[in-house]
C-alpha positions in Angstrom: 8.5 -9.1 -9.0 10.8 -7.7 -6.4 9.0 -5.5 -3.9 9.3 -4.8 -0.2 7.8 -7.1 2.4 4.1 -7.4 1.6 2.2 -8.9 4.5 0.0 -11.9 4.2 -3.6 -10.8 4.2 -6.4 -12.8 5.9 -9.0 -11.2 3.7 -9.4 -9.3 0.4 -10.7 -6.4 2.4 -7.5 -6.2 4.4 -5.4 -6.3 1.2 -7.4 -3.6 -0.5 -7.2 -1.3 2.6 -3.4 -1.9 2.7 -2.9 -0.9 -1.0 -5.2 2.0 -0.6 -3.2 3.3 2.3 0.0 2.7 0.5 -1.1 4.6 -2.6 -2.3 7.5 -0.5 1.1 7.6 1.2 2.9 7.7 -2.1 0.6 10.3 -3.5 1.2 12.5 -0.5 5.0 12.2 -0.6 5.0 12.8 -4.4 3.1 16.1 -3.9 5.4 17.2 -1.2 8.5 16.7 -3.4 
């Protein structure tokens, strides 16, 4: 799977927060388009 640089997470909580933030960003930019 080729995706942009995904950071190494020290905890599952960190990873979940990262993906949640990312999906919110994508949702926002999708609605603005």
